[in-house]
C-alpha positions in Angstrom: -14.6 7.3 -37.8 -15.0 10.9 -36.8 -18.3 12.4 -35.6 -20.0 15.7 -36.3 -19.8 18.3 -33.6 -22.4 17.6 -31.0 -25.5 19.8 -31.1 -25.3 22.6 -28.5 -28.7 24.2 -28.4 -31.3 22.7 -26.0 -33.8 22.3 -28.9 -31.4 20.2 -31.0 -30.2 18.1 -28.1 -33.7 17.6 -26.9 -34.7 16.3 -30.4 -31.9 13.8 -30.4 -32.7 12.5 -26.9 -36.4 12.5 -27.8 -35.8 10.4 -30.9 -33.8 7.9 -28.8 -36.7 7.7 -26.3 -39.1 6.9 -29.1 -36.8 4.2 -30.4 -36.3 2.8 -27.0 -40.0 2.7 -26.3 -40.7 1.1 -29.7 -38.1 -1.6 -29.0 -39.5 -2.3 -25.6 -43.1 -2.5 -26.8 -42.1 -4.8 -29.7 -40.3 -7.1 -27.3 -43.2 -7.2 -24.8 -45.6 -8.1 -27.7 -43.2 -10.7 -29.0 -42.7 -8.8 -32.2 -39.2 -8.7 -33.8 -37.5 -10.2 -30.8 -33.8 -10.5 -30.9 -31.2 -12.7 -29.3 -30.4 -9.9 -26.8 -31.8 -9.9 -23.3 -35.2 -8.2 -22.9 -34.7 -4.4 -22.7 -31.1 -4.5 -24.0 -32.0 -2.8 -27.3 -34.1 -0.2 -25.5 -31.2 0.7 -23.2 -28.7 0.7 -26.1 -30.8 3.1 -28.2 -30.9 5.6 -25.3 -27.2 5.1 -24.4 -26.1 5.6 -28.0 -27.8 9.0 -27.9 -26.1 9.9 -24.6 -22.7 9.1 -26.0 -23.3 11.0 -29.2 -24.4 14.1 -27.4 -21.3 14.1 -25.1 -21.4 16.5 -22.3 -23.7 15.8 -19.3 -25.5 13.1 -21.4 -22.3 11.1 -21.8 -21.4 11.6 -18.2 -24.7 10.0 -17.2 -23.8 7.1 -19.4 -20.5 6.8 -17.5 -22.4 6.7 -14.2 -24.6 3.9 -15.6 -21.6 1.9 -16.7 -20.5 1.8 -13.0 -23.9 0.7 -11.9 -24.2 -2.4 -14.1 -26.7 -4.0 -11.8 -29.2 -1.5 -13.1 -28.6 -2.4 -16.8 -28.6 -5.6 -18.9 -25.1 -7.1 -18.5 -24.2 -6.9 -22.2 -25.2 -3.2 -22.4 -23.2 -2.4 -19.2 -20.0 -4.1 -20.7 -20.4 -2.2 -24.0 -21.0 1.1 -22.3 -18.0 0.6 -19.9 -15.8 0.0 -22.9 -17.2 3.1 -24.7 -16.8 5.6 -21.9 -13.3 6.6 -23.1 -14.1 5.9 -26.7 -16.8 8.4 -27.6 -16.9 9.0 -31.3 -14.1 11.4 -32.1 -14.3 14.8 -33.9 -12.7 15.4 -37.3 -9.0 15.4 -37.6 -9.0 19.2 -38.2 -11.0 20.0 -35.1 -8.2 19.5 -32.5 -5.6 21.3 -34.6 -7.9 24.3 -35.2 -8.8 24.4 -31.5 -5.1 24.3 -30.3 -4.1 26.9 -32.9 -6.9 29.2 -31.8 -5.8 28.9 -28.1 -2.0 28.5 -28.2 -1.0 29.8 -31.6 0.6 27.8 -34.5 1.1 24.2 -33.5 4.6 24.1 -35.0 5.7 26.6 -32.5 4.8 24.3 -29.6 4.9 20.7 -30.8 7.4 18.7 -32.9 4.6 16.3 -33.7 0.8 16.3 -33.1 -1.3 13.2 -34.0 -4.5 14.3 -35.7 -6.4 11.2 -34.6 -7.2 11.1 -30.9 -6.2 8.0 -28.9 -9.1 8.6 -26.4 -12.4 10.5 -26.6 -14.7 11.0 -23.7 -17.7 13.1 -22.6 -16.2 16.6 -22.7 -13.1 16.3 -24.9 -10.7 14.1 -26.7 -7.0 13.4 -26.2 -4.2 13.5 -28.8 -0.7 12.2 -28.6 2.0 14.8 -29.3 5.6 15.5 -28.8 6.9 18.9 -27.5 9.7 20.8 -29.3 12.2 19.4 -26.8 11.0 15.8 -27.5 8.8 15.1 -24.5 5.8 12.8 -25.1 2.6 14.5 -24.0 -1.2 14.0 -24.1 -3.2 17.1 -25.2 -6.8 17.1 -24.1 -9.0 19.3 -26.2 -12.5 20.3 -25.2 -15.5 20.0 -27.5 -17.0 23.3 -28.5 -19.9 24.7 -26.5 -19.7 22.2 -23.7 -20.7 24.5 -20.8 -23.8 25.6 -22.7 -24.5 21.9 -23.6 -24.1 20.8 -20.0 -26.8 23.3 -18.9 -29.1 22.2 -21.7 -28.5 18.6 -21.0 -29.4 18.9 -17.3 -32.7 20.6 -18.1 -33.4 17.7 -20.5 -32.2 14.9 -18.3 -34.3 16.1 -15.3 -37.3 15.3 -17.5 -35.8 12.3 -19.2 -34.9 10.3 -16.0 -38.4 8.9 -16.1 -37.2 6.7 -19.0 -34.7 4.9 -16.8 -35.1 2.3 -14.1 -34.8 3.7 -10.5 -35.7 7.2 -11.9 -36.0 8.8 -8.5 -32.4 7.8 -7.7 -31.1 9.2 -10.9 -32.9 12.5 -10.5 -31.2 12.9 -7.1 -27.8 12.6 -8.9 -28.4 15.3 -11.5 -27.6 18.3 -9.3 -24.3 16.7 -8.4 -23.7 15.8 -12.1 -24.3 19.4 -13.1 -21.9 20.9 -10.5 -19.3 18.3 -11.4 -19.5 18.8 -15.1 -19.3 22.6 -14.9 -16.1 22.1 -12.9 -14.8 19.7 -15.4 -15.3 22.2 -18.2 -12.7 24.4 -16.4 -9.4 23.0 -17.6 -7.4 25.6 -15.7 -9.0 24.3 -12.5 -8.1 20.8 -13.5 -4.5 21.8 -14.2 -4.3 23.2 -10.7 -5.7 19.9 -9.3 -3.3 17.8 -11.3 -0.4 19.8 -10.0 -1.6 19.6 -6.4 -2.1 15.8 -6.5 1.1 15.2 -8.3 2.9 17.0 -5.4 0.9 15.6 -2.5 -0.1 12.1 -3.4 2.5 9.5 -2.4 1.4 5.9 -3.1 4.0 3.5 -4.3 3.4 2.4 -7.9 0.9 5.3 -8.6 1.8 8.2 -10.9 -0.2 11.3 -11.5 0.1 12.9 -15.0 2.1 16.2 -14.9 0.9 19.5 -16.3 2.8 21.6 -18.8 1.4 25.1 -18.0 2.9 26.8 -21.0 0.9 24.5 -23.3 -2.4 24.9 -21.5 -5.2 27.4 -22.2 -9.0 27.5 -21.8 -10.2 24.3 -23.5 -6.7 22.9 -24.0 -4.8 20.9 -21.3 -1.4 19.4 -22.0 -0.1 16.6 -19.7 2.8 14.2 -19.6 1.9 11.0 -21.4 1.8 8.0 -19.1 2.4 4.4 -20.1 -0.3 1.8 -19.7 -3.6 0.5 -20.9 -7.2 1.2 -20.1 -8.8 -1.4 -17.9 -10.5 -3.7 -20.5 -7.4 -3.6 -22.7 -5.2 -4.5 -19.7 -7.4 -7.3 -18.7 -7.2 -8.7 -22.2 -3.4 -8.7 -22.0 -3.7 -11.4 -19.3 -2.2 -9.9 -16.1 -1.5 -12.4 -13.3 -3.8 -12.5 -10.3 -1.2 -11.0 -8.1 -0.8 -8.0 -10.5 -4.5 -7.4 -10.4 -4.5 -7.6 -6.6 -1.7 -5.1 -6.5 -3.4 -2.7 -8.9 -6.6 -2.8 -6.9 -4.7 -2.3 -3.6 -2.9 0.7 -4.9 -6.2 2.3 -6.0 -7.7 1.6 -2.6 -4.6 3.1 -0.9 -5.0 6.3 -3.1 -8.6 6.5 -1.7 -7.4 6.1 1.9 -4.6 8.6 1.6 -6.7 11.1 -0.2 -9.6 10.8 2.2 -7.8 10.6 5.6 -4.3 12.0 4.8 -4.9 14.8 2.3 -8.5 15.6 2.9 -9.1 15.9 -0.8 -10.8 13.2 -2.8 -10.4 12.2 -6.5 -14.2 11.7 -6.8 -14.5 10.2 -10.3 -13.4 6.5 -10.2 -14.2 5.9 -13.9 -11.9 3.3 -15.4 -11.3 5.7 -18.3 -9.4 7.9 -15.9 -6.8 5.3 -15.2 -4.1 3.5 -17.0 -2.8 0.0 -15.9 0.8 -0.9 -16.5 2.9 -4.0 -15.7 3.4 -5.1 -12.1 0.1 -3.5 -11.1 1.3 0.1 -11.7 -1.4 2.8 -12.0 -1.4 6.1 -13.9 -4.1 8.6 -12.9 -5.1 11.0 -15.7 -8.3 13.0 -15.0 -8.6 15.3 -12.0 -11.5 17.4 -13.3 -13.6 16.3 -10.3 -12.0 16.5 -6.9 -13.6 17.4 -3.5 -12.2 18.7 -0.3 -13.4 16.7 2.7 -13.7 18.8 5.8 -11.8 17.5 8.9 -15.0 17.2 10.9 -16.5 14.9 8.3 -13.4 12.8 8.1 -13.9 12.2 11.8 -17.6 11.4 11.3 -16.7 8.8 8.7 -14.2 7.2 11.0 -16.9 7.0 13.7 -19.5 5.5 11.5 -17.2 2.9 9.9 -15.8 1.8 13.3 -19.4 1.5 14.6 -20.3 -0.6 11.6 -17.3 -2.9 12.0 -18.1 -3.3 15.7 -21.8 -3.9 15.0 -22.6 -1.1 17.5 -26.0 0.1 16.4 -26.3 2.6 19.2 -23.0 4.3 18.3 -23.9 4.3 14.6 -27.3 5.9 15.4 -25.6 8.7 17.3 -23.3 9.4 14.4 -26.3 9.5 12.0 -27.9 12.2 14.2 -24.7 14.2 14.2 -24.7 13.9 10.4 -28.1 15.6 10.2 -30.4 12.7 9.8 -33.8 12.0 11.4 -34.6 15.7 12.4 -37.9 15.3 10.5 -39.2 12.3 12.5 -39.7 11.3 16.1 -37.0 9.4 18.0 -38.9 6.1 17.9 -39.5 6.5 14.1 -35.8 7.4 13.6 -34.7 4.2 15.3 -37.1 2.1 13.3 -35.9 3.8 10.0 -32.3 3.2 11.1 -32.9 -0.5 11.7 -34.9 -1.1 8.6 -33.0 0.9 6.0 -29.6 2.0 7.3 -28.5 -1.0 9.3 -28.5 -3.4 6.3 -26.3 -1.0 4.3 -24.0 -0.4 7.3 -23.6 -4.2 7.7 -22.8 -4.6 4.0 -20.3 -1.7 4.2 -18.4 -3.4 7.1 -17.8 -6.7 5.4 -14.5 -5.9 3.6 -13.1 -4.5 6.9 -13.8 -7.6 8.9 -11.3 -9.8 7.1 -7.6 -9.6 6.3 -8.2 -9.4 2.6 -11.6 -9.2 0.9 -12.0 -11.3 -2.2 -14.1 -9.4 -4.7 -13.8 -12.1 -7.3 -15.3 -14.8 -4.9 -18.4 -12.7 -4.2 -19.6 -11.5 -7.6 -22.9 -10.2 -6.1 -21.3 -8.1 -3.4 -21.4 -4.7 -5.1 -24.9 -5.3 -6.5 -26.1 -6.1 -3.0 -24.7 -2.8 -1.7 -26.5 -1.0 -4.5 -29.8 -2.5 -3.5 -29.3 -1.5 0.1 -28.4 2.1 -1.0 -31.5 2.3 -3.2 -33.7 1.2 -0.3 -32.3 4.0 1.8 -33.3 6.4 -0.9 -36.7 4.9 -1.5 -37.4 4.9 2.3 -36.3 8.6 2.5 -33.8 7.6 5.1 -31.2 10.1 3.9 -33.2 13.3 4.3 -30.9 16.0 5.7 -27.7 14.1 5.3 -24.6 16.1 4.1 -23.6 15.8 0.5 -20.1 14.4 1.5 -21.8 11.1 2.6 -23.2 10.5 -0.9 -20.0 11.6 -2.6 -17.7 9.3 -0.5 -19.9 6.3 -0.8 -20.3 6.8 -4.6 -16.5 7.0 -4.9 -16.0 3.9 -2.8 -18.7 2.1 -4.8 -17.0 3.0 -8.1 -13.8 1.5 -6.8 -15.5 -1.6 -5.6 -16.9 -2.0 -9.2 -13.4 -1.9 -10.5 -12.2 -4.4 -7.9 -15.0 -6.7 -8.9 -14.0 -6.5 -12.6 -10.4 -7.2 -11.6 -11.5 -10.1 -9.4 -9.0 -8.7 -6.9 -8.3 -9.4 -3.2 -7.9 -6.1 -1.3 -6.8 -5.3 2.2 -9.4 -2.7 3.3 -8.6 -2.7 7.0 -7.0 0.5 8.2 -6.5 2.3 11.5 -9.5 4.5 10.8 -11.9 1.5 10.4 -10.8 -0.6 13.4 -8.7 1.7 15.6 
């Protein structure tokens, strides 16, 4: 079923989000009063009303929904599962939308494509993806951006900075919004993404991992044409019944991409959303979306090596010295800094080191592991223990956290030890 174009103006988008907030509040009040209770867990209908609006609005609103799907310890379990499945299945636009968009940017479709499927096979926060075949018979995927997305992103962020009070852990989500805005404005730039895809396809070399190629002649502002990769999205792949060793191998390859990107290439694919990956037989991985990448400066790669080695060695003094080098604690006295380190940072650091202290960490055997890390991270934020820290710290830890979420869903065993954690 196709959807209407998402509203672009701040007023229209604000009305939609406001209506959802009223619905969510009404559901929550009714449940607290014991009126019209449902079989769902308390709060599930309230969250679902708000999340449905986020997905309908697309843009930054839908991207916040994607963030929430990775942080399922903050949501009722049923809602988190539903949202995770929906992140690459946002309601599609009409069949005519993509053809009109491609025609306006590239010219007549028949000049470029032998076949172009009018119904998208994936739809996400900023655009939808159509299967097509080039004139020379090559299968491709054509990503088409929804109209007015850059304006909608700016409108959404103004709204979401006010609306975060509706969500649990509101202070944490407000801290994310500046990062979300910067990321989404970059993702609206398909020419930038095409350059990133081409760079990673040339530079990334992990066995069993393929990066979608770009066809520059079939790209334009708002239209990105890539080679079509085989495979299934995560939930569909899991339903196909892969063997445990296939899931282990898929997770290991994703982790190896992280390690090589971080410490070999110095450039990170910073959006570990399951909708950006395809899973094929024998644990093979296809990487699709490179709208959000970050260069990691060499000095910060060294800082990460120092802090992770200190964590593995349980060397609190060495870790504290690294935190000071990272810019923490300048606002407090040395005794207070040490106390803050021990109360807020040390528990997170000890959690961080657990996968590096064993040959292979079993994410399936410890289903609360990722949620525990999230609790430690939120405590650091609540205690204002990260004041002054560089943005790369948050970025890298969020990327690793997103991967851990995927490993948990795969119930995979992953070898996380590397030379830069225990050298």
